C-alpha positions as CSV (number, residue, x, y, z in Angstrom):
1,M,77.9,-117.9,-153.9
2,R,77.0,-116.2,-150.5
3,S,74.0,-117.1,-148.5
4,S,71.0,-114.8,-148.1
5,S,71.5,-114.4,-144.4
6,S,75.0,-113.2,-144.9
7,N,73.7,-110.7,-147.4
8,V,71.2,-109.4,-144.8
9,A,73.8,-109.0,-142.0
10,A,76.1,-107.2,-144.4
11,S,73.3,-104.8,-145.3
12,V,72.5,-103.7,-141.7
13,P,74.6,-100.7,-140.7
14,A,76.8,-101.1,-137.6
15,P,75.2,-98.2,-135.7
16,T,71.8,-99.9,-135.9
17,V,73.0,-103.0,-134.3
18,E,74.5,-100.9,-131.5
19,N,71.2,-99.2,-131.0
20,V,69.4,-102.5,-130.7
21,R,71.9,-103.5,-128.0
22,M,71.3,-100.3,-126.2
23,L,67.5,-100.7,-126.4
24,G,68.0,-104.2,-125.0
25,G,70.0,-102.8,-122.1
26,F,67.3,-100.2,-121.5
27,A,64.7,-102.9,-121.4
28,D,66.7,-105.0,-119.0
29,S,67.3,-101.9,-116.8
30,A,63.6,-101.0,-116.9
31,M,62.6,-104.5,-115.9
32,A,65.2,-104.5,-113.1
33,G,63.9,-101.0,-112.0
34,A,60.3,-102.2,-112.0
35,A,61.2,-105.2,-110.0
36,A,63.1,-103.0,-107.5
37,R,60.2,-100.6,-107.3
38,E,57.8,-103.5,-106.7
39,R,60.1,-104.8,-103.9
40,E,60.1,-101.3,-102.4
41,L,56.4,-101.0,-102.6
42,A,56.0,-104.4,-101.0
43,R,58.4,-103.3,-98.2
44,L,56.4,-100.1,-97.7
45,R,53.1,-102.1,-97.6
46,D,54.6,-104.4,-95.0
47,V,55.7,-101.4,-92.9
48,V,52.3,-99.8,-93.2
49,A,50.7,-103.1,-92.2
50,Q,53.0,-103.4,-89.2
51,Y,52.2,-99.9,-88.0
52,E,48.5,-100.5,-88.4
53,A,48.9,-103.7,-86.4
54,L,50.8,-101.7,-83.8
55,F,48.2,-99.0,-83.6
56,H,45.4,-101.5,-83.2
57,A,47.1,-103.9,-80.8
58,A,49.0,-101.4,-78.7
59,P,48.2,-101.7,-74.9
60,V,47.5,-97.9,-74.8
61,L,44.5,-95.9,-76.0
62,I,45.1,-94.5,-79.5
63,N,42.6,-92.6,-81.6
64,A,42.4,-89.7,-84.0
65,F,39.7,-87.3,-85.2
66,D,39.4,-85.1,-88.3
67,A,38.6,-81.4,-88.4
68,D,34.9,-82.2,-88.4
69,G,35.2,-84.2,-85.2
70,R,34.7,-87.5,-87.0
71,C,36.8,-90.4,-85.7
72,T,39.5,-91.7,-88.2
73,L,41.4,-94.0,-85.9
74,W,40.1,-96.1,-83.0
75,N,42.3,-99.0,-81.8
76,E,41.4,-102.2,-79.9
77,A,42.3,-100.8,-76.5
78,C,39.7,-98.0,-77.1
79,E,37.1,-100.5,-78.1
80,R,37.7,-102.6,-74.9
81,R,37.8,-99.7,-72.5
82,F,35.1,-97.4,-73.9
83,G,32.7,-100.1,-75.2
84,W,32.1,-98.8,-78.7
85,S,33.4,-100.7,-81.8
86,E,35.5,-98.9,-84.4
87,A,32.6,-99.1,-86.9
88,E,30.2,-97.6,-84.3
89,I,32.4,-94.7,-83.3
90,K,33.4,-93.9,-86.9
91,A,29.7,-93.7,-87.8
92,C,28.9,-91.3,-85.0
93,R,28.6,-87.7,-86.1
94,D,29.7,-86.3,-82.7
95,P,31.7,-88.9,-80.8
96,F,33.0,-86.3,-78.3
97,A,29.5,-85.9,-77.0
98,L,29.5,-89.6,-76.0
99,F,32.6,-89.3,-73.9
100,Y,32.0,-85.8,-72.5
101,P,28.3,-85.0,-71.9
102,E,29.2,-81.6,-70.3
103,P,29.3,-79.1,-73.2
104,Q,32.0,-76.9,-71.5
105,V,34.3,-79.8,-70.9
106,R,33.7,-81.1,-74.4
107,A,34.7,-77.8,-75.9
108,E,37.9,-77.8,-73.9
109,V,38.7,-81.4,-75.1
110,V,38.0,-80.5,-78.7
111,D,40.2,-77.5,-78.4
112,S,43.1,-79.6,-77.0
113,V,43.2,-81.7,-80.2
114,G,43.0,-78.7,-82.5
115,P,45.6,-77.3,-84.9
116,R,48.1,-76.7,-82.1
117,P,47.7,-79.7,-79.8
118,S,49.6,-80.0,-76.5
119,R,52.1,-82.8,-76.4
120,S,52.2,-82.8,-72.6
121,F,50.0,-85.3,-70.8
122,R,46.7,-83.9,-69.4
123,E,44.2,-85.7,-67.4
124,W,40.6,-85.9,-68.7
125,H,37.6,-87.9,-67.4
126,P,35.7,-89.4,-70.4
127,R,32.7,-91.7,-69.9
128,T,32.3,-95.2,-71.2
129,R,29.3,-96.7,-73.0
130,D,28.1,-97.9,-69.6
131,G,28.4,-94.5,-68.0
132,E,31.6,-95.2,-66.0
133,E,33.8,-92.2,-65.6
134,L,37.5,-92.8,-66.4
135,A,40.7,-91.0,-65.6
136,V,42.9,-90.9,-68.7
137,L,46.1,-89.1,-69.3
138,W,46.0,-87.9,-73.0
139,S,48.9,-86.6,-75.1
140,N,48.2,-85.2,-78.6
141,V,50.8,-85.8,-81.2
142,S,50.8,-83.7,-84.4
143,L,51.9,-85.7,-87.5
144,P,53.8,-84.1,-90.5
145,D,50.6,-84.0,-92.6
146,G,48.9,-82.0,-89.9
147,K,46.8,-84.8,-88.5
148,V,46.6,-85.3,-84.7
149,V,46.9,-88.7,-83.1
150,N,45.8,-88.9,-79.4
151,I,47.6,-91.4,-77.1
152,G,46.1,-92.1,-73.8
153,M,47.0,-94.0,-70.6
154,D,44.1,-95.3,-68.5
155,I,44.9,-94.4,-64.8
156,T,41.4,-95.0,-63.5
157,E,42.4,-97.8,-61.1
158,S,45.4,-95.9,-59.9
159,R,43.2,-92.9,-59.1
160,R,40.7,-95.1,-57.3
161,A,43.5,-96.7,-55.3
162,E,44.9,-93.3,-54.4
163,A,41.4,-92.1,-53.3
164,A,40.9,-95.3,-51.2
165,L,44.3,-94.8,-49.5
166,A,43.4,-91.1,-48.8
167,R,40.1,-92.1,-47.4
168,M,41.7,-94.8,-45.2
169,A,43.9,-92.1,-43.7
170,R,40.8,-90.3,-42.6
171,I,38.9,-93.3,-41.3
172,D,38.9,-94.9,-37.8
173,S,39.9,-98.5,-38.6
174,L,37.8,-100.0,-35.9
175,T,34.4,-98.3,-36.4
176,G,34.6,-97.0,-39.9
177,C,33.7,-93.5,-38.7
178,W,35.9,-90.5,-39.5
179,N,38.9,-90.3,-37.3
180,R,39.6,-87.4,-34.9
181,G,41.6,-85.3,-37.4
182,E,38.9,-85.6,-40.1
183,I,35.9,-84.8,-37.9
184,L,37.7,-81.8,-36.4
185,K,38.6,-80.6,-39.9
186,R,34.9,-80.9,-40.9
187,V,34.0,-78.8,-37.9
188,E,36.6,-76.2,-39.0
189,D,35.2,-76.2,-42.5
190,R,31.6,-75.5,-41.2
191,L,32.9,-72.7,-39.1
192,A,34.7,-71.2,-42.1
193,A,31.5,-71.5,-44.2
194,A,29.5,-69.8,-41.4
195,R,31.9,-66.9,-41.3
196,R,31.3,-66.5,-45.1
197,G,27.6,-66.5,-44.5
198,E,27.1,-69.9,-46.2
199,G,24.9,-72.7,-44.9
200,G,22.5,-72.8,-42.0
201,P,23.0,-73.4,-38.3
202,N,25.3,-76.2,-37.1
203,V,25.2,-78.3,-34.0
204,A,27.9,-80.5,-32.4
205,L,26.7,-83.6,-30.5
206,M,29.3,-85.3,-28.3
207,L,28.5,-88.8,-27.3
208,D,30.0,-91.1,-24.7
209,L,29.1,-94.7,-24.0
210,D,28.0,-95.2,-20.4
211,Y,29.9,-97.6,-18.2
212,F,32.1,-98.8,-21.1
213,K,34.9,-99.7,-18.7
214,Q,32.7,-102.4,-17.2
215,V,32.1,-103.8,-20.7
216,N,35.9,-104.0,-21.3
217,D,36.5,-105.5,-17.8
218,R,33.8,-108.2,-18.3
219,Y,34.3,-109.1,-22.0
220,G,37.8,-108.0,-22.7
221,H,39.0,-105.5,-25.3
222,L,37.7,-107.6,-28.2
223,G,34.3,-107.5,-26.6
224,G,34.7,-103.8,-26.1
225,D,35.6,-103.4,-29.8
226,T,32.4,-105.4,-30.7
227,A,30.4,-103.0,-28.5
228,L,31.9,-99.9,-30.2
229,R,31.2,-101.2,-33.7
230,H,27.6,-102.1,-32.7
231,F,27.1,-98.6,-31.2
232,C,28.2,-97.0,-34.5
233,E,26.0,-99.2,-36.6
234,V,23.0,-98.2,-34.5
235,L,24.0,-94.5,-34.5
236,R,24.2,-94.4,-38.3
237,T,20.6,-95.5,-38.6
238,C,19.6,-92.5,-36.5
239,L,21.3,-89.9,-38.6
240,R,20.7,-88.1,-41.9
241,E,22.9,-88.3,-45.0
242,Q,24.5,-84.9,-44.4
243,D,25.5,-85.7,-40.8
244,S,29.1,-86.8,-40.0
245,I,30.3,-89.1,-37.2
246,G,33.9,-89.0,-35.9
247,R,35.6,-91.0,-33.2
248,L,37.5,-88.7,-30.9
249,G,39.1,-91.5,-29.0
250,G,38.1,-94.5,-26.8
251,E,34.3,-94.6,-26.5
252,E,33.8,-90.9,-27.2
253,F,32.3,-89.7,-30.5
254,L,31.4,-86.4,-32.1
255,V,28.5,-86.0,-34.5
256,L,28.4,-82.9,-36.7
257,L,24.8,-82.0,-37.5
258,A,24.9,-79.6,-40.5
259,D,22.1,-77.2,-41.1
260,S,20.4,-78.3,-37.9
261,D,19.2,-76.9,-34.6
262,V,19.3,-78.3,-31.1
263,D,15.8,-79.9,-31.5
264,V,17.3,-82.2,-34.2
265,A,20.1,-83.1,-31.9
266,H,17.6,-84.0,-29.1
267,A,15.5,-86.0,-31.5
268,I,18.6,-88.0,-32.6
269,C,19.6,-88.7,-29.1
270,D,16.1,-89.9,-28.2
271,R,16.1,-92.3,-31.2
272,L,19.6,-93.5,-30.5
273,R,18.9,-94.3,-26.8
274,A,15.7,-96.1,-27.7
275,S,17.4,-98.1,-30.5
276,L,20.2,-99.2,-28.2
277,R,17.7,-100.5,-25.7
278,Q,15.8,-102.3,-28.5
279,H,18.9,-103.7,-30.1
280,P,21.5,-104.9,-27.6
281,A,25.0,-105.8,-28.7
282,D,25.8,-109.5,-29.2
283,I,29.1,-110.0,-27.4
284,D,30.2,-113.6,-27.3
285,G,26.6,-114.8,-27.4
286,A,25.5,-112.4,-24.6
287,A,23.0,-109.6,-25.2
288,V,24.6,-106.5,-23.8
289,A,22.4,-103.4,-23.6
290,L,24.3,-100.2,-24.1
291,S,23.4,-96.7,-23.2
292,V,24.9,-93.3,-24.1
293,S,25.1,-89.8,-22.8
294,G,25.2,-86.7,-25.0
295,G,26.3,-83.1,-24.9
296,I,24.8,-80.7,-27.4
297,A,26.4,-77.4,-28.4
298,R,25.4,-74.9,-31.0
299,F,28.0,-73.3,-33.2
300,A,28.4,-69.6,-32.1
301,E,29.5,-66.5,-34.1
302,S,32.3,-66.1,-31.6
303,D,33.8,-69.5,-32.3
304,M,37.4,-69.2,-33.6
305,S,38.2,-72.9,-33.9
306,A,36.8,-76.4,-33.4
307,S,38.2,-76.3,-29.9
308,D,35.6,-73.7,-28.9
309,V,32.8,-75.9,-30.1
310,L,34.2,-79.0,-28.5
311,R,34.7,-77.3,-25.2
312,R,31.0,-76.4,-24.9
313,A,29.9,-79.9,-26.1
314,D,32.2,-81.5,-23.6
315,F,30.9,-79.4,-20.7
316,A,27.3,-80.4,-21.7
317,L,28.3,-84.0,-21.8
318,Y,29.8,-83.7,-18.3
319,Q,26.5,-82.3,-17.2
320,A,24.7,-85.3,-18.7
321,K,26.9,-87.7,-16.8
322,R,26.2,-85.9,-13.6
323,A,22.5,-86.0,-14.3
324,G,22.6,-89.8,-14.2
325,R,23.7,-90.8,-17.7
326,D,21.6,-92.2,-20.5
327,C,20.4,-88.6,-21.4
328,A,21.4,-85.6,-23.5
329,V,22.1,-82.1,-22.1
330,E,22.3,-78.9,-24.1
331,Y,25.0,-76.4,-23.3
332,R,23.7,-73.1,-21.9
333,A,25.9,-70.2,-21.1
């Protein structure tokens, strides 16, 4: 007599068994596919996490803004340089107004990150939370989904170094005054402005330290350098903010008095001579009283170059020397 299990197996049609096997295969395949998809999702999440970490930790400025001007990305470099945290900047309705207070400039910046951003680097000057003006090269990258990511390089220190070097090229290293080339350029600039009808009258004051050779002979060139620096320090206290001092060479200086007349020049010379008497130079412990002679020349409509102005001021200075020094003479035709 056959067992009941044998009867059951015999009663199951062969195609049904094959179907069960197929279903089992589908189940195994589905489980394998789900595992593969889970691994792929895990890999993608890891990639996203790595890119997020890259964006936030990158040593360049990276940010992004939506169509309404709201910040959507603000990395750590931006936080450190600008002073606003990611939460603060994302909560701000108009963050561009923080960086660019000038409406016209702000409009240009907003336009640069619009639907057709420029990928070439352009220099902008945003402000930090403390009010510092930066120099940043920004490039705007358009992503496949239409979003724009801004990548910036902070070149503030480089620009400051360049400005310092450019200034050094125009400064007399001993006295800190403008050098000959720069002061003559400033005279030329004022002449050009006068020809355009801009600004007021201008006066050139040429100054020369009296008996400076005797100071050099007695105290040496280092002592002479001390005397020149002292003279310039005293002279600066007698001038106005808009006036310029330049060293023409040796102990000879030129002062450009903008928007001034000869009365101002005479008053400055009087103050300078009195101050030099009251405050002698300290040279190797010795109190050395200095005096100065001055030649005053107005700018004239007929002046074609700085040489014309200097020629008259130099002649007036020569007259002051002949008059006994320690005085100022105005040029008269």
